[in-house]
N, C-alpha and C positions, 0 to 999 in steps of 0.2 A: 379552386382554392383549397388549401390544406388548413385544417383547424388544429391549432397547437395550444396546449395548456402549459402554463408556467406556474411554479409553486407559490410565487408571491409577486406583488407589484414591482418590487425592486428588480427582479429578473425580467419582467415584461418591459420595464423602462430601459434596462441595459441592452436587451436584444434589439429593441426598436423595430422598425418596419422592415419586412422582407417581402419582396414581390411574390404574389401568389400565395401568401400565408396570412391567415387570420389568427391573432394571438389573444388569449384570455387568461385570467388567473383561476387556477383550481387548487385550492388548499385541500389536500386529502383529508383533513380533519373535518371539512365541511361536506355537505351533500354534493354529489356530482352536478356539474352545470347542465342546463337543458340542451346546450349545443352538442352536436355530434363531434366530439373531440376525437381526432385521429392519432395525435401524438401527445402522450402524457410525459411531461418532464417531472421526474420525482424530485423531492427536496434533497439537499445535500446530505449524504450519509443517512439516507432514509431507512427506517426500520421496516420490517415486513408489513406491519399494519398500516404504514403510510403509502404502500404501493398496492396493497390488496384491493382498494376500491376500484381499480381498473376492471376487476371482474364484473362489476355492475354497470360497465359502460361498453357494450358490444362494439361500438364504433371505433374503439382504440385498436390500432394496428401496430403501434410502436411505443414501447416504454424506453425513454432516454434517461439514463442515470447521469448524475453529476460526479460520480465516483468511478474509479477504475475497477474496483471490486464489484462482483455481481452476486456474491453469495447470499446476501439478504433478499435479493429480488427473485432468484431462481425458483424458490418454492411457491411463490404466490403469483407469478406472471403466467397467465394461461399459455398453453403450448402453441396456440395459433397466433400469439402476439409476439412480434420480434422484440428483442431486448438488446439495446446498444449501451455501451459504456463510454466513459470519458477517456478513451485511449490517448495517451500522450500528454494530456492536460496536466497531470500531477507528477510527471517524471522528474522534472528539474527540482521541484520543492522536496519531493520525497528523497531524492538522491542527496540533496543538500543536508537533510536531517540525518541520513545514514552516515555521511562523512562526519557531521558534527558529533554524533553519538560515539563514533569511533575515537575521534580526537578527545572528547570529554573523558572517556574512560582511560584511554592510553596515557593522557597527560595529567590525570588525577583531579579533574574539575569537580567531581562529586565530593572529594575531600575538601577542596578549596571552598565550595559553597557551604559546607557544614561549618567550616572554621571561621568564615567571614562574620556571621552574626556574633561570634564570641570574641572577635578582635584578635584571633590567634594567627600569628605569622608562622606558618608551618616550616619546619626545617627542610632544606633542599634535599632531594634524593633523586637518584636516577630512575626514570620511568621508562616504560616500553617505547613510547614514541610511535611514529608511523613509518618513517624512512626505513627501507630495506626489509620491511615485513612482507610475509606471504599471506595474501588475502584471497579467500574463496568466496565467490558470489554465488549463492544458491538460489536459482530461479532467474536465469539469464534471458530476460525478455527486454522490453523497452525501458523499464525502470532499472533493471540490472545493468544494462549497457550504459545508462546515464550515470549510475554509480561508478562503473569502471572508468568512464571518461573523466569524472571528477577526481578519481584516485590517481590517475596517470601522473600528474605533476608531483605527487608525493614520493615518487621513486619506490614504488612497491611492485611486487610480483603478483599478478592477478591470475587466478584460476577460475574459470567459468563452468558452472554446472546447470544443466537444464533437464527436462524430463527425458530427453533422448540426446545422444551424441550427434554432433553435426560439425560442419566446418566452422572455422573461426571468422572473425571480421577484422576491422582495422585496429581493434583493441586487444584481442586475444587470438592466439594461434589456433586454438580449437576449443570447442565447447564439449565438455564431458557429459555423459549420461548420469542420471541420479544413481544408477546401479553401481557406479564407481565411487560413490561418496565416501564410504567407510575406508576405502583404500587411500583416498586422497587426504583425509583429515589429519593423520598424524604429522604431516609436513606443514600444516597451516597454523598461522599465528592468530588469524582473525577470520571468522565466518560471518558473512552478512546475508541473512535470509530475506529474500524478496518474494517468497512463495505466496501464491494466491490461496484463498480459502476454499479448498475442495476436499472431497473424501480422500483423494489420492495423496494430498499433502498433509493431512492430519497426522501429527506425531512423527513426522519425518525426522525431526531433531529429538529423538528419544534417548533413552538411557544408553543403549549400545553405541549410538553415533556420538553422543557427548563424551563417552568414556574413551573414544579414540583420539580425542584432542589432548595435547600436552598441557601440563600444569600452567596456569595463568593465561591460557588462550582466552580470547574474547569472542563472545557470540552476540551478534546484533540482529534484532528482528524488526524490520520495517515493512514486512508483508502482511501476514495475518497471524494472529495470536496462536491459534491451534496448531500451527506448524511446529511449534516448540512445545514439547511435553512439559507442563509446569512442574509436576512432581519430580521429573528427572532433573530439571533445572535447579530446583530447590536442593536436591540431593548433591548436586555438583557445585553449588554456590560456595565460594571460598576457595575451591581448587580452580574453578573457572570464573571468569567475569562475564556479566551480561549487561547489555544496554538495549532496552526494549521500548519501542514506541507502541507496540501492540502486545496484548497479553490474553491469556485464557484462564479465567473468565475476563470479560471486559464489559463495563468498567470494572477495574479491580476493586473488590471490597476493601474498606478502610482497614479492616483487621487482618487482611491477607498477609501471610508470612513473607511473600515476595517483596513487600515494601521495605522490610528491614533486613533482608538477606544480605550477607556480606558481598561486596563487589558488584552490586546490582544498581543500575541507573534506569529509571522509568520516566518516560514522557507520555502524556495522555492522548495517544493516537493523533498526533498533530502533523503527520508527514506531509500532507498536501495543503495545510492551512497557512498559506502566505498570501500576500496581496497580488501575487502572480496568478492566482487561481481564477478570479472572476473574468479578467479580460481574455485569458486563454480559453475559458469555458464559453464565453460569449462568442468568440470567433468560431469555435466548433459548432455551437448551436446554430449560428447564422448559416454556416456552410451546410449543416445537416438539413435545415429547413429549406434552403434553396434547392438542394438536391431533390428533396421530396416533391417540392412544387414543380420541378422540371420532369417529374416522373422517373427519376433515377433511384437506384437502390440506396438505402441508408448506409452510412459508414459504421464500422466497428460493431457489427452485430455479433453477439455471442452465439456460438453454435448450441443448438438445443438437441437433447437426446443423445 
């Protein structure tokens, strides 16, 4: 039998029985259970202090996250403990929000939302729209390709960029390397960042990169906040537009100038927060637990070292 802990009773009830698996609740705010837990499922969007208790439970051999990002877990999960993410679970919802932020900014919904409580019927004006635009997806992994798939019906030209150049897929002819980014940007109308939070991605969208974009270009961030240099974004706000689901710092302090910067839309890191999350996550957890009970390797383990 494999002993698995889940963060609360609702997750235990949702996952149900899996052959060869014993489940229990371990709220990391409480002392560790007496049982020899082998798989620790962290709370959704867990902070480091909610994952760190696994250090006090030598029986744990796998930490399973409910998020795609692993940046909060990496510093506190022991090197000899495997770390798995929720690969694929949040792709659809995050891609939806990415497209929604693009449309909201392109079509002026930030202005409409401000005008509505005032009862102001704004005059019509031609806005950028999305059809015929050139869109660069920065971080072309599973979420990036989900964004590209949803953009296809909008009649846009998509350019994909990843850490290294590689062959394309059914959505793009080729995937460019990040070393080509500055050369590609002057031709782009919209940049959608899906970059994860790593040392290599911090500040990729900095002053030099943003300066390469033409006036009124749109930068969308649905990956991790530190990929966009906040000071550089503030310096460019007004010339460029920004639609951000993630920020640096996060949560964004109430008095931060980004809230009131011209042409900026902010949503509070809600990319994966839809009712599609739980059933998709439950399906992954059940598959993961069944694999472990059968003696197979876990899915979606993040490389260490």
